[in-house]
All heavy atoms as an XYZ file, in Angstrom:
642
protein
N     115.863     23.316    202.332
C     117.231     22.956    202.678
C     118.032     24.235    202.858
O     117.995     25.121    202.033
C     117.827     22.109    201.558
C     119.214     21.642    201.851
S     119.944     20.624    200.558
C     118.808     19.287    200.503
N     118.745     24.324    203.927
C     119.536     25.521    204.179
C     120.869     25.442    203.457
O     121.282     24.382    203.003
C     119.797     25.690    205.698
O     120.587     24.596    206.134
C     118.501     25.779    206.475
N     121.510     26.572    203.369
C     122.801     26.628    202.691
C     123.810     25.713    203.372
O     124.615     25.078    202.720
C     123.306     28.066    202.687
C     124.486     28.246    201.793
C     124.991     29.655    201.719
N     123.954     30.632    201.809
C     124.089     31.819    202.365
N     125.235     32.174    202.875
N     123.100     32.668    202.421
N     123.764     25.616    204.705
C     124.683     24.750    205.425
C     124.516     23.304    204.981
O     125.487     22.602    204.751
C     124.431     24.851    206.948
O     124.521     26.212    207.323
C     125.447     24.038    207.722
N     123.260     22.858    204.854
C     123.021     21.495    204.398
C     123.507     21.288    202.967
O     124.030     20.236    202.641
C     121.537     21.136    204.487
C     121.086     20.970    205.903
N     119.911     21.491    206.353
C     121.662     20.365    206.968
C     119.769     21.204    207.621
N     120.819     20.520    208.031
N     123.309     22.281    202.130
C     123.759     22.150    200.741
C     125.277     21.983    200.691
O     125.788     21.167    199.946
C     123.330     23.365    199.918
N     126.004     22.741    201.513
C     127.457     22.618    201.528
C     127.875     21.253    202.052
O     128.803     20.656    201.544
C     128.073     23.719    202.388
C     128.086     25.065    201.727
C     128.767     26.075    202.607
C     128.778     27.432    201.950
N     129.407     28.448    202.789
N     127.187     20.774    203.074
C     127.593     19.505    203.656
C     127.346     18.346    202.706
O     127.949     17.305    202.834
C     126.848     19.263    204.980
O     125.469     19.078    204.737
N     126.484     18.523    201.745
C     126.226     17.483    200.761
C     127.083     17.648    199.508
O     126.857     16.987    198.512
C     124.757     17.479    200.367
C     123.874     17.039    201.495
C     122.461     17.027    201.066
N     121.648     16.459    202.127
C     120.522     15.850    201.929
N     120.044     15.728    200.715
N     119.841     15.362    202.931
N     128.046     18.559    199.541
C     128.959     18.711    198.418
C     128.434     19.598    197.304
O     129.006     19.650    196.239
N     127.345     20.302    197.541
C     126.794     21.178    196.504
C     126.902     22.629    196.947
O     125.914     23.330    197.037
C     125.334     20.826    196.237
C     125.151     19.474    195.630
C     123.711     19.196    195.416
N     123.081     19.040    196.732
C     121.792     18.868    196.934
N     120.972     18.855    195.922
N     121.302     18.720    198.154
N     128.103     23.053    197.244
C     128.319     24.423    197.698
C     127.834     25.394    196.637
O     128.060     25.187    195.445
C     129.789     24.667    197.995
N     127.160     26.419    197.085
C     126.661     27.424    196.156
C     127.823     28.236    195.599
O     128.774     28.542    196.311
C     125.667     28.346    196.864
C     124.435     27.648    197.415
C     123.577     28.649    198.169
C     123.638     27.000    196.308
N     127.746     28.580    194.323
C     128.796     29.360    193.683
C     128.434     30.836    193.770
O     127.435     31.258    193.191
C     128.932     28.960    192.217
C     129.322     27.512    192.038
C     129.361     27.170    190.591
N     127.977     27.082    190.108
C     127.635     26.640    188.922
N     128.543     26.271    188.070
N     126.374     26.578    188.563
N     129.213     31.584    194.467
C     128.969     33.014    194.581
C     129.261     33.650    193.235
O     130.258     33.338    192.587
C     129.865     33.628    195.678
C     129.717     35.135    195.713
C     129.542     33.023    197.026
N     128.375     34.525    192.801
C     128.563     35.214    191.528
C     129.399     36.469    191.780
O     128.878     37.568    191.932
C     127.206     35.565    190.909
C     127.344     36.061    189.490
O     128.389     36.565    189.108
N     126.292     35.937    188.725
N     130.706     36.278    191.827
C     131.616     37.380    192.125
C     131.584     38.470    191.062
O     131.751     39.649    191.371
C     133.037     36.854    192.294
C     133.191     35.957    193.500
C     134.650     35.599    193.749
N     134.785     34.503    194.688
C     134.614     34.594    195.998
N     134.266     35.749    196.510
N     134.761     33.546    196.788
N     131.369     38.095    189.821
C     131.296     39.101    188.748
C     130.154     40.077    188.991
O     130.319     41.293    188.831
C     131.113     38.420    187.392
C     132.291     37.614    186.885
C     131.895     36.839    185.638
C     133.448     38.543    186.581
N     129.009     39.555    189.360
C     127.859     40.411    189.626
C     128.140     41.325    190.813
O     127.875     42.538    190.757
C     126.613     39.555    189.883
C     125.345     40.294    190.307
C     124.974     41.379    189.309
C     124.209     39.305    190.483
N     128.709     40.774    191.867
C     129.017     41.573    193.051
C     130.021     42.676    192.705
O     129.845     43.831    193.105
C     129.551     40.679    194.189
C     128.453     39.720    194.653
C     130.069     41.513    195.354
C     128.930     38.606    195.562
N     131.054     42.330    191.950
C     132.062     43.328    191.569
C     131.448     44.437    190.727
O     131.749     45.618    190.933
C     133.209     42.665    190.824
C     134.090     41.811    191.708
C     135.141     41.032    190.936
O     135.340     41.314    189.734
O     135.760     40.149    191.543
N     130.600     44.097    189.770
C     129.953     45.115    188.939
C     129.068     46.021    189.789
O     129.051     47.240    189.599
C     129.116     44.463    187.831
C     129.893     44.129    186.616
N     130.695     43.012    186.526
C     130.001     44.770    185.428
C     131.262     42.976    185.332
N     130.864     44.025    184.648
N     128.341     45.429    190.734
C     127.475     46.228    191.603
C     128.303     47.174    192.462
O     127.988     48.359    192.583
C     126.619     45.311    192.484
C     125.770     46.097    193.476
C     124.946     45.220    194.363
N     125.669     44.218    195.116
C     126.385     44.462    196.228
N     126.522     45.696    196.685
N     126.974     43.471    196.867
N     129.384     46.664    193.049
C     130.243     47.507    193.885
C     130.912     48.606    193.078
O     131.031     49.743    193.549
C     131.283     46.646    194.610
C     130.732     45.710    195.678
C     131.831     44.796    196.207
C     130.077     46.485    196.803
N     131.363     48.265    191.864
C     131.968     49.278    190.990
C     130.994     50.395    190.656
O     131.388     51.540    190.459
C     132.490     48.649    189.703
C     133.744     47.808    189.917
O     134.379     47.933    190.987
O     134.083     47.017    189.008
N     129.709     50.037    190.596
C     128.677     51.042    190.326
C     128.297     51.812    191.588
O     127.485     52.741    191.532
C     127.435     50.374    189.737
N     128.867     51.416    192.735
C     128.604     52.118    193.993
C     127.218     51.864    194.542
O     126.645     52.743    195.186
N     126.697     50.655    194.313
C     125.332     50.347    194.752
C     125.313     49.228    195.778
O     126.174     48.353    195.769
C     124.475     49.916    193.558
C     124.154     51.020    192.588
S     122.942     50.518    191.377
C     124.001     49.852    190.113
N     124.294     49.278    196.636
C     123.988     48.166    197.525
C     123.071     47.212    196.764
O     122.529     47.586    195.709
C     123.259     48.658    198.790
O     121.976     49.158    198.414
C     124.069     49.728    199.521
N     122.847     46.005    197.284
C     121.888     45.119    196.611
C     120.500     45.755    196.469
O     119.844     45.608    195.440
C     121.844     43.879    197.511
C     123.180     43.856    198.165
C     123.531     45.302    198.381
N     120.082     46.509    197.491
C     118.771     47.154    197.408
C     118.745     48.291    196.388
O     117.731     48.510    195.725
C     118.319     47.648    198.782
C     117.921     46.509    199.689
O     117.563     45.423    199.226
N     117.994     46.737    200.984
N     119.854     49.019    196.259
C     119.939     50.060    195.232
C     119.800     49.447    193.843
O     119.062     49.958    193.001
C     121.283     50.805    195.298
C     121.467     51.627    196.558
O     120.460     52.002    197.191
O     122.645     51.876    196.907
N     120.518     48.348    193.623
C     120.460     47.669    192.337
C     119.060     47.141    192.066
O     118.537     47.273    190.961
C     121.482     46.532    192.287
C     121.471     45.656    191.033
C     121.642     46.483    189.766
C     122.552     44.591    191.139
N     118.442     46.579    193.089
C     117.088     46.046    192.939
C     116.108     47.152    192.538
O     115.286     46.963    191.633
C     116.635     45.389    194.238
N     116.231     48.277    193.183
C     115.333     49.400    192.877
C     115.533     49.876    191.442
O     114.572     50.102    190.713
C     115.586     50.540    193.858
C     114.606     51.663    193.751
C     114.817     52.678    194.862
C     113.768     53.758    194.793
N     113.925     54.720    195.902
N     116.779     50.000    191.026
C     117.075     50.445    189.665
C     116.599     49.431    188.625
O     116.138     49.794    187.553
C     118.568     50.686    189.489
C     118.896     51.229    188.099
C     120.324     51.599    187.949
N     120.593     52.837    188.669
C     121.791     53.387    188.751
N     122.823     52.818    188.181
N     121.962     54.510    189.407
N     116.690     48.135    188.970
C     116.295     47.075    188.043
C     114.791     46.790    188.093
O     114.267     46.098    187.218
C     117.068     45.799    188.354
N     114.109     47.278    189.117
C     112.674     47.040    189.236
C     112.343     45.631    189.717
O     111.306     45.072    189.352
N     113.229     45.073    190.538
C     113.010     43.735    191.093
C     113.236     43.810    192.601
O     113.604     44.857    193.130
C     113.952     42.690    190.454
C     115.417     43.090    190.647
C     113.638     42.520    188.969
C     116.412     42.086    190.135
N     113.067     42.701    193.293
C     113.228     42.710    194.748
C     114.696     42.570    195.137
O     115.515     42.007    194.398
C     112.425     41.567    195.383
O     113.066     40.337    195.166
N     115.002     43.064    196.325
C     116.343     42.912    196.867
C     116.696     41.449    197.082
O     117.846     41.053    196.927
N     115.695     40.645    197.427
C     115.939     39.211    197.612
C     116.390     38.558    196.317
O     117.220     37.652    196.329
C     114.687     38.511    198.132
C     114.423     38.841    199.587
O     115.318     39.193    200.326
N     113.165     38.738    199.990
N     115.860     39.020    195.192
C     116.263     38.461    193.897
C     117.715     38.799    193.596
O     118.481     37.945    193.143
C     115.346     38.980    192.773
O     114.000     38.608    193.074
C     115.746     38.427    191.418
N     118.112     40.023    193.885
C     119.509     40.424    193.662
C     120.432     39.606    194.554
O     121.451     39.071    194.098
C     119.708     41.934    193.913
C     121.188     42.301    193.886
C     118.940     42.753    192.891
N     120.074     39.476    195.825
C     120.918     38.709    196.741
C     120.995     37.238    196.332
O     122.051     36.616    196.426
C     120.421     38.875    198.175
C     120.762     40.262    198.747
C     120.372     40.412    200.200
N     118.932     40.583    200.383
C     118.280     41.718    200.204
N     118.932     42.806    199.847
N     116.983     41.795    200.391
N     119.896     36.679    195.843
C     119.910     35.286    195.368
C     120.849     35.152    194.174
O     121.635     34.201    194.089
C     118.500     34.830    194.994
N     120.781     36.101    193.256
C     121.666     36.068    192.080
C     123.130     36.159    192.504
O     123.990     35.470    191.949
C     121.313     37.206    191.126
N     123.410     36.991    193.505
C     124.787     37.129    193.982
C     125.272     35.865    194.685
O     126.460     35.578    194.686
C     124.909     38.335    194.915
C     124.796     39.649    194.168
C     124.973     40.861    195.045
O     124.967     40.728    196.296
O     125.115     41.965    194.489
N     124.363     35.108    195.278
C     124.734     33.835    195.911
C     124.912     32.726    194.881
O     125.281     31.610    195.221
C     123.665     33.406    196.917
C     123.637     34.212    198.190
C     122.734     33.579    199.239
N     121.374     33.392    198.786
C     120.374     34.248    198.976
N     120.596     35.380    199.618
N     119.161     33.985    198.537
N     124.627     33.024    193.630
C     124.778     32.025    192.580
C     123.546     31.167    192.393
O     123.586     30.164    191.687
N     122.439     31.545    193.016
C     121.193     30.808    192.852
C     120.541     31.202    191.529
O     120.812     32.265    190.978
C     120.242     31.104    194.011
C     120.774     30.637    195.351
C     119.908     31.071    196.508
O     118.773     31.535    196.287
O     120.377     30.951    197.651
N     119.668     30.345    191.050
C     118.983     30.626    189.795
C     117.992     31.768    189.970
O     117.236     31.796    190.937
C     118.230     29.384    189.307
C     117.414     29.657    188.064
C     118.031     29.698    186.829
C     116.053     29.907    188.146
C     117.306     29.972    185.686
C     115.313     30.179    187.006
C     115.947     30.209    185.787
O     115.219     30.488    184.660
N     118.032     32.715    189.057
C     116.987     33.739    188.950
C     116.513     33.724    187.504
O     117.278     33.414    186.589
C     117.463     35.154    189.369
C     117.821     35.198    190.846
C     118.626     35.625    188.547
N     115.254     34.039    187.307
C     114.680     33.917    185.970
C     115.355     34.870    184.980
O     115.922     35.887    185.370
C     113.166     34.163    186.007
C     112.843     35.592    186.371
O     112.895     35.928    187.567
O     112.546     36.373    185.453
N     115.329     34.519    183.701
C     116.005     35.331    182.673
C     115.538     36.787    182.628
O     116.328     37.685    182.348
C     115.670     34.605    181.367
C     115.444     33.195    181.788
C     114.802     33.278    183.143
N     114.269     37.026    182.917
C     113.766     38.408    182.913
C     114.483     39.231    183.991
O     114.861     40.383    183.750
C     112.264     38.393    183.156
C     111.570     39.638    182.706
C     110.067     39.529    182.801
N     109.623     38.155    182.587
C     108.493     37.651    183.062
N     107.684     38.401    183.753
N     108.147     36.407    182.829
N     114.664     38.651    185.166
C     115.373     39.342    186.243
C     116.853     39.498    185.903
O     117.459     40.530    186.208
C     115.228     38.577    187.557
O     113.881     38.564    187.975
N     117.428     38.496    185.257
C     118.825     38.602    184.828
C     119.003     39.771    183.871
O     119.953     40.547    184.003
C     119.277     37.311    184.149
C     119.381     36.134    185.075
C     119.718     34.856    184.336
O     120.079     34.884    183.153
N     119.611     33.733    185.008
N     118.098     39.902    182.911
C     118.186     41.022    181.957
C     118.027     42.361    182.662
O     118.733     43.322    182.349
C     117.134     40.873    180.864
C     117.529     39.914    179.772
C     116.602     39.979    178.577
N     115.232     39.567    178.885
C     114.803     38.310    178.924
N     115.639     37.334    178.644
N     113.557     38.036    179.210
N     117.114     42.434    183.634
C     116.894     43.684    184.361
C     118.140     44.084    185.149
O     118.530     45.254    185.163
C     115.690     43.543    185.295
N     118.772     43.110    185.786
C     120.004     43.375    186.542
C     121.114     43.835    185.593
O     121.801     44.825    185.860
C     120.439     42.121    187.331
C     119.452     41.845    188.472
C     121.857     42.284    187.868
C     119.643     40.491    189.144
N     121.287     43.123    184.505
C     122.329     43.475    183.537
C     122.099     44.875    182.970
O     123.036     45.664    182.854
C     122.375     42.441    182.417
N     120.870     45.182    182.645
C     120.544     46.502    182.094
C     120.831     47.597    183.124
O     121.394     48.634    182.791
C     119.083     46.527    181.663
S     118.619     48.017    180.786
N     120.469     47.358    184.373
C     120.705     48.347    185.426
C     122.189     48.589    185.653
O     122.597     49.688    186.039
C     120.045     47.888    186.729
N     123.009     47.580    185.398
C     124.459     47.711    185.560
C     125.170     48.040    184.254
O     126.395     48.105    184.214
C     125.044     46.418    186.143
C     124.671     46.130    187.594
C     125.150     44.752    188.006
C     125.254     47.200    188.516
N     124.403     48.226    183.186
C     124.941     48.517    181.861
C     125.980     47.473    181.447
O     127.084     47.787    181.011
C     125.525     49.922    181.810
C     124.492     50.988    182.073
C     125.061     52.376    182.063
O     126.266     52.572    182.176
N     124.196     53.356    181.915
N     125.596     46.217    181.621
C     126.445     45.082    181.248
C     125.577     44.089    180.482
O     124.365     44.275    180.373
C     127.031     44.428    182.497
N     126.205     43.045    179.975
C     125.434     42.024    179.278
C     125.135     40.865    180.217
O     125.866     40.613    181.175
C     126.187     41.480    178.050
O     127.386     40.853    178.502
C     126.507     42.585    177.064
N     124.071     40.185    179.928
C     123.644     39.050    180.742
C     124.697     37.939    180.730
O     124.947     37.295    181.748
C     122.311     38.537    180.185
C     121.581     37.643    181.098
C     120.211     37.315    180.514
N     119.978     35.917    180.770
C     119.456     35.070    179.931
N     119.082     35.456    178.752
N     119.295     33.823    180.264
N     125.339     37.726    179.591
C     126.345     36.668    179.470
C     127.538     36.943    180.386
O     128.109     36.025    180.972
C     126.808     36.525    178.004
C     127.954     35.554    177.874
C     125.653     36.108    177.132
N     127.901     38.202    180.547
C     129.026     38.557    181.407
C     128.670     38.346    182.875
O     129.458     37.794    183.638
C     129.452     40.031    181.171
C     130.420     40.505    182.236
C     130.061     40.187    179.796
N     127.479     38.772    183.275
C     127.104     38.715    184.684
C     126.625     37.349    185.145
O     126.668     37.049    186.338
C     126.015     39.753    184.972
C     126.424     41.205    184.802
C     125.249     42.118    185.070
C     127.582     41.545    185.715
N     126.126     36.537    184.234
C     125.560     35.244    184.614
C     126.197     34.112    183.804
O     125.522     33.406    183.066
C     124.037     35.250    184.424
C     123.350     36.241    185.312
C     123.037     37.506    184.844
C     123.043     35.918    186.619
C     122.418     38.437    185.671
C     122.422     36.841    187.451
C     122.114     38.103    186.978
N     127.509     33.904    183.971
C     128.185     32.857    183.190
C     127.703     31.457    183.549
O     127.762     30.556    182.723
C     129.662     33.040    183.536
C     129.645     33.696    184.867
C     128.421     34.582    184.862
N     127.205     31.253    184.772
C     126.724     29.932    185.180
C     125.509     29.531    184.367
O     125.321     28.372    184.052
C     126.375     29.903    186.670
C     127.527     30.274    187.551
C     127.373     31.203    188.559
C     128.776     29.694    187.380
C     128.429     31.544    189.384
C     129.849     30.045    188.199
C     129.673     30.964    189.201
N     124.678     30.493    184.001
C     123.486     30.194    183.202
C     123.889     29.724    181.819
O     123.284     28.835    181.255
C     122.576     31.422    183.113
C     121.982     31.820    184.435
C     121.330     30.663    185.165
O     120.543     29.920    184.539
O     121.616     30.478    186.346
N     124.943     30.322    181.284
C     125.429     29.903    179.970
C     125.900     28.457    180.043
O     125.640     27.667    179.149
C     126.548     30.822    179.515
C     127.022     30.520    178.106
C     128.067     31.490    177.681
N     129.099     31.562    178.703
C     130.152     32.330    178.636
N     130.334     33.103    177.624
N     131.050     32.351    179.606
N     126.574     28.099    181.127
C     127.034     26.725    181.309
C     125.856     25.780    181.450
O     125.860     24.686    180.924
C     127.939     26.612    182.524
C     129.245     27.354    182.353
C     130.032     27.441    183.643
O     129.665     26.845    184.658
N     131.112     28.184    183.611
N     124.809     26.202    182.163
C     123.628     25.372    182.356
C     122.927     25.128    181.029
O     122.470     24.036    180.742
C     122.667     26.042    183.334
C     121.441     25.206    183.637
C     120.419     25.974    184.453
N     121.019     26.796    185.467
C     120.663     26.801    186.736
N     119.713     26.017    187.147
N     121.215     27.589    187.591
N     122.852     26.175    180.186
C     122.189     26.041    178.889
C     122.961     25.100    177.957
O     122.381     24.411    177.158
C     122.035     27.416    178.234
C     121.043     28.311    178.952
C     121.098     29.741    178.481
O     121.870     30.050    177.545
O     120.359     30.564    179.046
N     124.289     25.078    178.090
C     125.113     24.227    177.223
C     125.038     22.757    177.630
O     125.270     21.877    176.823
C     126.565     24.697    177.264
N     124.717     22.512    178.889
C     124.693     21.126    179.397
C     123.485     20.358    178.916
O     122.537     20.803    178.444
C     124.708     21.134    180.913
């Protein structure tokens, strides 16, 4: 299912603005962050689109940005509480 179809069905993806802001503040592109975190650029871009990425990748991204996982991935905290 493409993003367009997801939006048309009322399930618009939530952009992770916090992650994007932290990455930009660090002066990195998604590929720079991916390289520093030891993951793929596609994983970083998926996380920024608000898509689910595994906890190991979340920790790697947070560590590369010197932030906590809870700050960068608040949607996951909401998912765990539900």
